[in-house]
PDB file of N, CA, C and O in Angstrom:
ATOM      1  N   MET A   1      53.797  99.903-110.107  1.00  0.00           N
ATOM      2  CA  MET A   1      53.648 100.352-111.466  1.00  0.00           C
ATOM      3  C   MET A   1      55.328 100.651-111.870  1.00  0.00           C
ATOM      4  O   MET A   1      56.033 101.362-111.154  1.00  0.00           O
ATOM      5  N   SER A   2      55.679 100.188-112.746  1.00  0.00           N
ATOM      6  CA  SER A   2      56.987 100.652-113.561  1.00  0.00           C
ATOM      7  C   SER A   2      56.998 101.953-113.877  1.00  0.00           C
ATOM      8  O   SER A   2      56.032 102.709-113.983  1.00  0.00           O
ATOM      9  N   GLY A   3      58.560 102.261-114.075  1.00  0.00           N
ATOM     10  CA  GLY A   3      58.761 103.717-114.659  1.00  0.00           C
ATOM     11  C   GLY A   3      58.137 103.931-116.073  1.00  0.00           C
ATOM     12  O   GLY A   3      57.844 105.042-116.513  1.00  0.00           O
ATOM     13  N   TYR A   4      57.957 102.714-116.764  1.00  0.00           N
ATOM     14  CA  TYR A   4      57.257 103.129-118.133  1.00  0.00           C
ATOM     15  C   TYR A   4      55.874 103.356-118.140  1.00  0.00           C
ATOM     16  O   TYR A   4      55.447 104.154-118.975  1.00  0.00           O
ATOM     17  N   GLU A   5      55.003 102.746-117.285  1.00  0.00           N
ATOM     18  CA  GLU A   5      53.693 103.102-116.978  1.00  0.00           C
ATOM     19  C   GLU A   5      53.374 104.623-116.404  1.00  0.00           C
ATOM     20  O   GLU A   5      52.433 105.337-116.750  1.00  0.00           O
ATOM     21  N   LEU A   6      54.297 104.897-115.539  1.00  0.00           N
ATOM     22  CA  LEU A   6      54.177 106.199-114.890  1.00  0.00           C
ATOM     23  C   LEU A   6      54.393 107.229-116.004  1.00  0.00           C
ATOM     24  O   LEU A   6      53.642 108.187-116.185  1.00  0.00           O
ATOM     25  N   HIS A   7      55.596 106.925-116.815  1.00  0.00           N
ATOM     26  CA  HIS A   7      55.655 107.856-117.898  1.00  0.00           C
ATOM     27  C   HIS A   7      54.743 108.484-118.630  1.00  0.00           C
ATOM     28  O   HIS A   7      54.740 109.680-118.922  1.00  0.00           O
ATOM     29  N   TYR A   8      53.719 107.408-119.020  1.00  0.00           N
ATOM     30  CA  TYR A   8      52.816 107.528-120.136  1.00  0.00           C
ATOM     31  C   TYR A   8      51.270 107.851-119.036  1.00  0.00           C
ATOM     32  O   TYR A   8      50.163 108.079-119.522  1.00  0.00           O
ATOM     33  N   ALA A   9      51.462 107.815-118.009  1.00  0.00           N
ATOM     34  CA  ALA A   9      50.193 107.891-116.984  1.00  0.00           C
ATOM     35  C   ALA A   9      49.782 109.337-117.211  1.00  0.00           C
ATOM     36  O   ALA A   9      48.589 109.637-117.148  1.00  0.00           O
ATOM     37  N   ALA A  10      50.711 110.241-117.472  1.00  0.00           N
ATOM     38  CA  ALA A  10      50.313 111.663-117.484  1.00  0.00           C
ATOM     39  C   ALA A  10      50.009 112.354-119.015  1.00  0.00           C
ATOM     40  O   ALA A  10      49.770 113.530-119.288  1.00  0.00           O
ATOM     41  N   MET A  11      50.110 111.204-119.877  1.00  0.00           N
ATOM     42  CA  MET A  11      49.819 111.764-121.254  1.00  0.00           C
ATOM     43  C   MET A  11      48.396 111.415-121.846  1.00  0.00           C
ATOM     44  O   MET A  11      47.868 110.311-121.987  1.00  0.00           O
ATOM     45  N   PRO A  12      47.904 112.753-122.168  1.00  0.00           N
ATOM     46  CA  PRO A  12      46.105 112.716-122.474  1.00  0.00           C
ATOM     47  C   PRO A  12      45.987 111.530-123.593  1.00  0.00           C
ATOM     48  O   PRO A  12      46.790 111.355-124.509  1.00  0.00           O
ATOM     49  N   GLY A  13      44.955 110.844-123.359  1.00  0.00           N
ATOM     50  CA  GLY A  13      44.705 109.772-124.452  1.00  0.00           C
ATOM     51  C   GLY A  13      44.076 110.703-125.576  1.00  0.00           C
ATOM     52  O   GLY A  13      44.279 111.913-125.678  1.00  0.00           O
ATOM     53  N   GLY A  14      43.258 109.906-126.417  1.00  0.00           N
ATOM     54  CA  GLY A  14      42.404 110.220-127.470  1.00  0.00           C
ATOM     55  C   GLY A  14      41.224 110.910-127.144  1.00  0.00           C
ATOM     56  O   GLY A  14      40.890 111.972-127.670  1.00  0.00           O
ATOM     57  N   TRP A  15      40.534 110.256-126.198  1.00  0.00           N
ATOM     58  CA  TRP A  15      39.229 111.050-126.016  1.00  0.00           C
ATOM     59  C   TRP A  15      39.739 112.372-125.106  1.00  0.00           C
ATOM     60  O   TRP A  15      39.017 113.366-125.184  1.00  0.00           O
ATOM     61  N   GLU A  16      40.627 112.432-124.467  1.00  0.00           N
ATOM     62  CA  GLU A  16      41.015 113.758-123.467  1.00  0.00           C
ATOM     63  C   GLU A  16      41.662 114.791-124.652  1.00  0.00           C
ATOM     64  O   GLU A  16      41.526 115.994-124.432  1.00  0.00           O
ATOM     65  N   MET A  17      42.211 114.467-125.634  1.00  0.00           N
ATOM     66  CA  MET A  17      42.582 115.399-126.453  1.00  0.00           C
ATOM     67  C   MET A  17      41.413 116.028-127.256  1.00  0.00           C
ATOM     68  O   MET A  17      41.344 117.215-127.576  1.00  0.00           O
ATOM     69  N   VAL A  18      40.482 115.036-127.543  1.00  0.00           N
ATOM     70  CA  VAL A  18      39.227 115.575-128.285  1.00  0.00           C
ATOM     71  C   VAL A  18      38.420 116.650-127.275  1.00  0.00           C
ATOM     72  O   VAL A  18      37.924 117.716-127.640  1.00  0.00           O
ATOM     73  N   VAL A  19      38.415 116.202-126.163  1.00  0.00           N
ATOM     74  CA  VAL A  19      37.823 117.065-125.067  1.00  0.00           C
ATOM     75  C   VAL A  19      38.608 118.582-125.091  1.00  0.00           C
ATOM     76  O   VAL A  19      37.988 119.634-125.246  1.00  0.00           O
ATOM     77  N   ILE A  20      39.813 118.516-124.944  1.00  0.00           N
ATOM     78  CA  ILE A  20      40.924 119.647-124.771  1.00  0.00           C
ATOM     79  C   ILE A  20      40.444 120.492-126.071  1.00  0.00           C
ATOM     80  O   ILE A  20      39.989 121.629-125.950  1.00  0.00           O
ATOM     81  N   ALA A  21      40.583 119.835-127.337  1.00  0.00           N
ATOM     82  CA  ALA A  21      40.272 120.487-128.515  1.00  0.00           C
ATOM     83  C   ALA A  21      38.787 121.192-128.482  1.00  0.00           C
ATOM     84  O   ALA A  21      38.772 122.403-128.704  1.00  0.00           O
ATOM     85  N   LEU A  22      37.623 120.577-128.240  1.00  0.00           N
ATOM     86  CA  LEU A  22      36.264 121.217-128.024  1.00  0.00           C
ATOM     87  C   LEU A  22      36.456 122.466-127.026  1.00  0.00           C
ATOM     88  O   LEU A  22      36.110 123.612-127.311  1.00  0.00           O
ATOM     89  N   VAL A  23      36.994 122.120-125.947  1.00  0.00           N
ATOM     90  CA  VAL A  23      37.036 123.299-125.178  1.00  0.00           C
ATOM     91  C   VAL A  23      37.883 124.612-125.605  1.00  0.00           C
ATOM     92  O   VAL A  23      37.610 125.747-125.215  1.00  0.00           O
ATOM     93  N   ILE A  24      38.941 124.282-126.456  1.00  0.00           N
ATOM     94  CA  ILE A  24      39.635 125.666-126.900  1.00  0.00           C
ATOM     95  C   ILE A  24      38.665 125.977-128.035  1.00  0.00           C
ATOM     96  O   ILE A  24      38.581 127.175-128.306  1.00  0.00           O
ATOM     97  N   LEU A  25      38.006 125.240-128.668  1.00  0.00           N
ATOM     98  CA  LEU A  25      37.144 125.752-129.887  1.00  0.00           C
ATOM     99  C   LEU A  25      36.004 126.627-129.026  1.00  0.00           C
ATOM    100  O   LEU A  25      35.791 127.810-129.292  1.00  0.00           O
ATOM    101  N   LEU A  26      35.397 126.012-128.115  1.00  0.00           N
ATOM    102  CA  LEU A  26      34.524 126.937-127.546  1.00  0.00           C
ATOM    103  C   LEU A  26      34.852 128.206-127.017  1.00  0.00           C
ATOM    104  O   LEU A  26      34.193 129.230-127.198  1.00  0.00           O
ATOM    105  N   MET A  27      35.953 128.101-126.320  1.00  0.00           N
ATOM    106  CA  MET A  27      36.625 129.239-125.610  1.00  0.00           C
ATOM    107  C   MET A  27      37.076 130.500-126.726  1.00  0.00           C
ATOM    108  O   MET A  27      37.001 131.690-126.418  1.00  0.00           O
ATOM    109  N   PHE A  28      37.526 130.039-127.986  1.00  0.00           N
ATOM    110  CA  PHE A  28      38.115 131.211-128.929  1.00  0.00           C
ATOM    111  C   PHE A  28      37.238 131.372-130.134  1.00  0.00           C
ATOM    112  O   PHE A  28      37.275 132.366-130.859  1.00  0.00           O
ATOM    113  N   GLY A  29      36.353 130.217-130.333  1.00  0.00           N
ATOM    114  CA  GLY A  29      35.744 130.142-131.371  1.00  0.00           C
ATOM    115  C   GLY A  29      36.323 129.858-132.687  1.00  0.00           C
ATOM    116  O   GLY A  29      37.546 129.986-132.732  1.00  0.00           O
ATOM    117  N   ALA A  30      35.730 129.500-133.779  1.00  0.00           N
ATOM    118  CA  ALA A  30      36.153 129.197-135.018  1.00  0.00           C
ATOM    119  C   ALA A  30      36.965 130.099-135.638  1.00  0.00           C
ATOM    120  O   ALA A  30      38.000 129.734-136.195  1.00  0.00           O
ATOM    121  N   LYS A  31      36.545 131.457-135.598  1.00  0.00           N
ATOM    122  CA  LYS A  31      37.196 132.365-136.365  1.00  0.00           C
ATOM    123  C   LYS A  31      38.491 132.835-135.853  1.00  0.00           C
ATOM    124  O   LYS A  31      39.394 133.282-136.560  1.00  0.00           O
ATOM    125  N   LYS A  32      38.523 132.690-134.452  1.00  0.00           N
ATOM    126  CA  LYS A  32      39.950 133.202-133.862  1.00  0.00           C
ATOM    127  C   LYS A  32      41.125 132.081-133.938  1.00  0.00           C
ATOM    128  O   LYS A  32      42.280 132.424-133.682  1.00  0.00           O
ATOM    129  N   LEU A  33      40.781 130.561-134.338  1.00  0.00           N
ATOM    130  CA  LEU A  33      41.667 129.729-134.217  1.00  0.00           C
ATOM    131  C   LEU A  33      42.786 129.985-135.137  1.00  0.00           C
ATOM    132  O   LEU A  33      43.982 130.084-134.864  1.00  0.00           O
ATOM    133  N   PRO A  34      42.048 130.098-136.552  1.00  0.00           N
ATOM    134  CA  PRO A  34      43.591 130.409-137.483  1.00  0.00           C
ATOM    135  C   PRO A  34      44.534 131.617-136.980  1.00  0.00           C
ATOM    136  O   PRO A  34      45.748 131.614-137.181  1.00  0.00           O
ATOM    137  N   GLU A  35      43.971 132.472-136.421  1.00  0.00           N
ATOM    138  CA  GLU A  35      44.634 133.852-136.104  1.00  0.00           C
ATOM    139  C   GLU A  35      45.793 133.230-134.789  1.00  0.00           C
ATOM    140  O   GLU A  35      47.014 133.370-134.863  1.00  0.00           O
ATOM    141  N   LEU A  36      45.194 132.664-133.839  1.00  0.00           N
ATOM    142  CA  LEU A  36      46.011 131.828-132.804  1.00  0.00           C
ATOM    143  C   LEU A  36      46.851 130.990-133.248  1.00  0.00           C
ATOM    144  O   LEU A  36      47.672 130.582-132.426  1.00  0.00           O
ATOM    145  N   ALA A  37      46.921 130.531-134.475  1.00  0.00           N
ATOM    146  CA  ALA A  37      47.824 129.150-134.765  1.00  0.00           C
ATOM    147  C   ALA A  37      48.856 129.969-135.536  1.00  0.00           C
ATOM    148  O   ALA A  37      50.064 129.748-135.452  1.00  0.00           O
ATOM    149  N   ARG A  38      48.374 130.823-136.210  1.00  0.00           N
ATOM    150  CA  ARG A  38      49.395 131.991-136.994  1.00  0.00           C
ATOM    151  C   ARG A  38      50.279 132.563-135.998  1.00  0.00           C
ATOM    152  O   ARG A  38      51.504 132.453-136.066  1.00  0.00           O
ATOM    153  N   GLY A  39      49.590 133.248-134.962  1.00  0.00           N
ATOM    154  CA  GLY A  39      50.584 133.795-133.897  1.00  0.00           C
ATOM    155  C   GLY A  39      51.270 132.686-133.323  1.00  0.00           C
ATOM    156  O   GLY A  39      52.315 133.136-132.852  1.00  0.00           O
ATOM    157  N   LEU A  40      51.204 131.570-133.147  1.00  0.00           N
ATOM    158  CA  LEU A  40      51.718 130.645-132.268  1.00  0.00           C
ATOM    159  C   LEU A  40      52.994 130.152-133.226  1.00  0.00           C
ATOM    160  O   LEU A  40      54.099 130.086-132.687  1.00  0.00           O
ATOM    161  N   GLY A  41      52.869 129.825-134.550  1.00  0.00           N
ATOM    162  CA  GLY A  41      53.721 129.736-135.435  1.00  0.00           C
ATOM    163  C   GLY A  41      54.643 130.616-135.517  1.00  0.00           C
ATOM    164  O   GLY A  41      55.799 130.196-135.549  1.00  0.00           O
ATOM    165  N   GLN A  42      54.405 132.071-135.574  1.00  0.00           N
ATOM    166  CA  GLN A  42      55.288 133.085-135.654  1.00  0.00           C
ATOM    167  C   GLN A  42      56.237 133.082-134.322  1.00  0.00           C
ATOM    168  O   GLN A  42      57.460 133.216-134.283  1.00  0.00           O
ATOM    169  N   GLY A  43      55.383 132.905-133.317  1.00  0.00           N
ATOM    170  CA  GLY A  43      56.238 132.871-131.978  1.00  0.00           C
ATOM    171  C   GLY A  43      57.506 131.684-132.019  1.00  0.00           C
ATOM    172  O   GLY A  43      58.695 131.923-131.807  1.00  0.00           O
ATOM    173  N   ILE A  44      56.982 130.517-132.310  1.00  0.00           N
ATOM    174  CA  ILE A  44      57.803 129.656-132.619  1.00  0.00           C
ATOM    175  C   ILE A  44      59.113 129.843-133.483  1.00  0.00           C
ATOM    176  O   ILE A  44      60.260 129.619-133.096  1.00  0.00           O
ATOM    177  N   ARG A  45      58.740 130.278-134.674  1.00  0.00           N
ATOM    178  CA  ARG A  45      59.950 130.583-135.698  1.00  0.00           C
ATOM    179  C   ARG A  45      60.541 131.818-135.069  1.00  0.00           C
ATOM    180  O   ARG A  45      61.693 131.983-135.472  1.00  0.00           O
ATOM    181  N   GLU A  46      60.142 132.746-134.214  1.00  0.00           N
ATOM    182  CA  GLU A  46      61.093 133.606-133.635  1.00  0.00           C
ATOM    183  C   GLU A  46      61.922 133.188-132.459  1.00  0.00           C
ATOM    184  O   GLU A  46      62.956 133.755-132.107  1.00  0.00           O
ATOM    185  N   PHE A  47      61.345 132.085-131.849  1.00  0.00           N
ATOM    186  CA  PHE A  47      62.189 131.587-130.797  1.00  0.00           C
ATOM    187  C   PHE A  47      63.376 130.672-131.276  1.00  0.00           C
ATOM    188  O   PHE A  47      64.448 130.624-130.672  1.00  0.00           O
ATOM    189  N   LYS A  48      63.057 129.853-132.565  1.00  0.00           N
ATOM    190  CA  LYS A  48      63.881 129.204-132.903  1.00  0.00           C
ATOM    191  C   LYS A  48      65.317 129.945-133.806  1.00  0.00           C
ATOM    192  O   LYS A  48      66.418 129.427-133.995  1.00  0.00           O
ATOM    193  N   GLY A  49      64.865 131.189-134.207  1.00  0.00           N
ATOM    194  CA  GLY A  49      65.729 132.185-134.779  1.00  0.00           C
ATOM    195  C   GLY A  49      66.514 132.680-133.678  1.00  0.00           C
ATOM    196  O   GLY A  49      67.715 132.887-133.848  1.00  0.00           O
ATOM    197  N   ALA A  50      65.884 132.921-132.412  1.00  0.00           N
ATOM    198  CA  ALA A  50      67.041 133.349-131.555  1.00  0.00           C
ATOM    199  C   ALA A  50      67.705 132.201-130.839  1.00  0.00           C
ATOM    200  O   ALA A  50      68.787 132.540-130.358  1.00  0.00           O
ATOM    201  N   VAL A  51      67.432 131.152-130.662  1.00  0.00           N
ATOM    202  CA  VAL A  51      68.176 129.933-130.290  1.00  0.00           C
ATOM    203  C   VAL A  51      69.235 129.761-131.393  1.00  0.00           C
ATOM    204  O   VAL A  51      70.378 129.402-131.110  1.00  0.00           O
ATOM    205  N   ASP A  52      68.800 130.049-132.796  1.00  0.00           N
ATOM    206  CA  ASP A  52      70.066 129.678-133.671  1.00  0.00           C
ATOM    207  C   ASP A  52      71.100 131.153-133.615  1.00  0.00           C
ATOM    208  O   ASP A  52      72.269 131.185-134.001  1.00  0.00           O
ATOM    209  N   GLY A  53      70.483 132.083-133.152  1.00  0.00           N
ATOM    210  CA  GLY A  53      71.270 133.264-132.992  1.00  0.00           C
ATOM    211  C   GLY A  53      72.376 132.954-132.088  1.00  0.00           C
ATOM    212  O   GLY A  53      73.542 133.192-132.403  1.00  0.00           O
ATOM    213  N   VAL A  54      71.955 132.292-130.682  1.00  0.00           N
ATOM    214  CA  VAL A  54      73.005 132.194-129.923  1.00  0.00           C
ATOM    215  C   VAL A  54      73.956 131.217-130.077  1.00  0.00           C
ATOM    216  O   VAL A  54      75.076 131.280-129.571  1.00  0.00           O
ATOM    217  N   LYS A  55      73.481 130.158-130.876  1.00  0.00           N
ATOM    218  CA  LYS A  55      74.160 129.025-131.018  1.00  0.00           C
ATOM    219  C   LYS A  55      75.374 129.697-132.063  1.00  0.00           C
ATOM    220  O   LYS A  55      76.499 129.252-131.834  1.00  0.00           O
ATOM    221  N   ASP A  56      75.301 130.485-132.931  1.00  0.00           N
ATOM    222  CA  ASP A  56      76.030 130.975-133.701  1.00  0.00           C
ATOM    223  C   ASP A  56      76.962 131.956-133.003  1.00  0.00           C
ATOM    224  O   ASP A  56      78.127 131.950-133.400  1.00  0.00           O
ATOM    225  N   GLU A  57      76.652 132.750-132.082  1.00  0.00           N
ATOM    226  CA  GLU A  57      77.445 133.549-131.086  1.00  0.00           C
ATOM    227  C   GLU A  57      78.293 132.749-130.587  1.00  0.00           C
ATOM    228  O   GLU A  57      79.490 133.005-130.726  1.00  0.00           O
ATOM    229  N   LEU A  58      77.889 131.632-129.915  1.00  0.00           N
ATOM    230  CA  LEU A  58      78.792 130.814-129.137  1.00  0.00           C
ATOM    231  C   LEU A  58      79.880 130.254-129.822  1.00  0.00           C
ATOM    232  O   LEU A  58      81.048 130.307-129.437  1.00  0.00           O
ATOM    233  N   LYS A  59      79.385 129.601-131.066  1.00  0.00           N
ATOM    234  CA  LYS A  59      80.240 129.123-132.001  1.00  0.00           C
ATOM    235  C   LYS A  59      81.385 130.300-132.501  1.00  0.00           C
ATOM    236  O   LYS A  59      82.595 130.111-132.622  1.00  0.00           O
ATOM    237  N   GLU A  60      80.869 131.175-132.676  1.00  0.00           N
ATOM    238  CA  GLU A  60      81.962 132.438-133.146  1.00  0.00           C
ATOM    239  C   GLU A  60      83.014 132.665-132.019  1.00  0.00           C
ATOM    240  O   GLU A  60      84.233 132.686-132.190  1.00  0.00           O
ATOM    241  N   THR A  61      82.400 132.820-130.925  1.00  0.00           N
ATOM    242  CA  THR A  61      83.233 132.905-129.557  1.00  0.00           C
ATOM    243  C   THR A  61      84.122 132.069-129.315  1.00  0.00           C
ATOM    244  O   THR A  61      85.249 132.410-128.957  1.00  0.00           O
ATOM    245  N   GLN A  62      83.720 130.706-129.489  1.00  0.00           N
ATOM    246  CA  GLN A  62      84.489 129.538-129.238  1.00  0.00           C
ATOM    247  C   GLN A  62      85.940 129.645-130.428  1.00  0.00           C
ATOM    248  O   GLN A  62      87.148 129.560-130.208  1.00  0.00           O
ATOM    249  N   ASP A  63      85.178 129.862-131.696  1.00  0.00           N
ATOM    250  CA  ASP A  63      86.370 129.706-132.622  1.00  0.00           C
ATOM    251  C   ASP A  63      87.342 130.811-132.315  1.00  0.00           C
ATOM    252  O   ASP A  63      88.490 130.376-132.410  1.00  0.00           O
ATOM    253  N   SER A  64      87.307 131.953-132.015  1.00  0.00           N
ATOM    254  CA  SER A  64      87.986 133.129-131.858  1.00  0.00           C
ATOM    255  C   SER A  64      88.781 132.710-130.439  1.00  0.00           C
ATOM    256  O   SER A  64      89.877 133.259-130.331  1.00  0.00           O
ATOM    257  N   ILE A  65      88.483 132.019-129.580  1.00  0.00           N
ATOM    258  CA  ILE A  65      89.211 131.813-128.339  1.00  0.00           C
ATOM    259  C   ILE A  65      90.142 130.540-128.913  1.00  0.00           C
ATOM    260  O   ILE A  65      91.288 130.439-128.475  1.00  0.00           O
ATOM    261  N   GLU A  66      89.738 129.751-129.711  1.00  0.00           N
ATOM    262  CA  GLU A  66      90.605 128.553-129.970  1.00  0.00           C
ATOM    263  C   GLU A  66      91.838 129.253-130.986  1.00  0.00           C
ATOM    264  O   GLU A  66      92.918 128.669-130.893  1.00  0.00           O
ATOM    265  N   LYS A  67      91.806 130.222-131.771  1.00  0.00           N
ATOM    266  CA  LYS A  67      92.564 130.807-132.690  1.00  0.00           C
ATOM    267  C   LYS A  67      93.390 131.831-131.965  1.00  0.00           C
ATOM    268  O   LYS A  67      94.382 132.268-132.550  1.00  0.00           O
ATOM    269  N   GLU A  68      93.124 132.230-130.860  1.00  0.00           N
ATOM    270  CA  GLU A  68      94.191 133.237-129.860  1.00  0.00           C
ATOM    271  C   GLU A  68      95.311 132.544-129.717  1.00  0.00           C
ATOM    272  O   GLU A  68      95.186 131.354-129.425  1.00  0.00           O
ATOM    273  N   PRO A  69      96.549 133.057-129.868  1.00  0.00           N
ATOM    274  CA  PRO A  69      97.677 132.231-129.545  1.00  0.00           C
ATOM    275  C   PRO A  69      98.029 132.356-127.980  1.00  0.00           C
ATOM    276  O   PRO A  69      97.879 133.416-127.372  1.00  0.00           O
ATOM    277  N   THR A  70      98.469 131.279-127.435  1.00  0.00           N
ATOM    278  CA  THR A  70      98.538 131.309-125.817  1.00  0.00           C
ATOM    279  C   THR A  70      99.751 132.076-125.587  1.00  0.00           C
ATOM    280  O   THR A  70     100.514 132.472-126.468  1.00  0.00           O
ATOM    281  N   SER A  71      99.883 132.276-124.188  1.00  0.00           N
ATOM    282  CA  SER A  71     100.942 133.081-123.800  1.00  0.00           C
ATOM    283  C   SER A  71     102.120 132.742-123.990  1.00  0.00           C
ATOM    284  O   SER A  71     102.967 133.632-124.063  1.00  0.00           O
ATOM    285  N   GLU A  72     102.539 131.237-124.133  1.00  0.00           N
ATOM    286  CA  GLU A  72     103.693 130.821-124.544  1.00  0.00           C
ATOM    287  C   GLU A  72     104.096 131.134-126.035  1.00  0.00           C
ATOM    288  O   GLU A  72     105.227 131.537-126.307  1.00  0.00           O
ATOM    289  N   GLU A  73     103.109 130.929-127.001  1.00  0.00           N
ATOM    290  CA  GLU A  73     103.337 131.092-128.337  1.00  0.00           C
ATOM    291  C   GLU A  73     103.594 132.652-128.445  1.00  0.00           C
ATOM    292  O   GLU A  73     104.375 132.998-129.331  1.00  0.00           O
ATOM    293  N   LYS A  74     103.013 133.667-127.621  1.00  0.00           N
ATOM    294  CA  LYS A  74     103.415 135.051-127.650  1.00  0.00           C
ATOM    295  C   LYS A  74     104.900 135.228-127.330  1.00  0.00           C
ATOM    296  O   LYS A  74     105.569 135.957-128.062  1.00  0.00           O
ATOM    297  N   SER A  75     105.441 134.627-126.319  1.00  0.00           N
ATOM    298  CA  SER A  75     106.514 134.733-126.040  1.00  0.00           C
ATOM    299  C   SER A  75     107.838 134.171-126.853  1.00  0.00           C
ATOM    300  O   SER A  75     109.017 134.523-126.815  1.00  0.00           O
ATOM    301  N   ASP A  76     107.150 133.156-127.598  1.00  0.00           N
ATOM    302  CA  ASP A  76     108.239 132.534-128.448  1.00  0.00           C
ATOM    303  C   ASP A  76     108.483 133.688-129.675  1.00  0.00           C
ATOM    304  O   ASP A  76     109.612 133.859-130.135  1.00  0.00           O
ATOM    305  N   ASN A  77     107.476 134.351-130.087  1.00  0.00           N
ATOM    306  CA  ASN A  77     107.596 135.300-131.307  1.00  0.00           C
ATOM    307  C   ASN A  77     108.521 136.283-130.972  1.00  0.00           C
ATOM    308  O   ASN A  77     108.799 137.169-131.780  1.00  0.00           O
TER     309      ASN A  77
END
């Protein structure tokens, strides 16, 4: 088997996805699925917001470090 075949060997196929969906439907019921999907969406939004916050903080820190004068520049003044 080549690396290409091994990569897709672990991916569930069409029927496997249907079986997984049916198991989830049976476990949680039709009334709970929209609530679960809403909670999952909210969790994803919060995670993306946290990632964006960290990226912004890192960029601000990098910008402030780049703007600080070096010790040579300080002694020249």
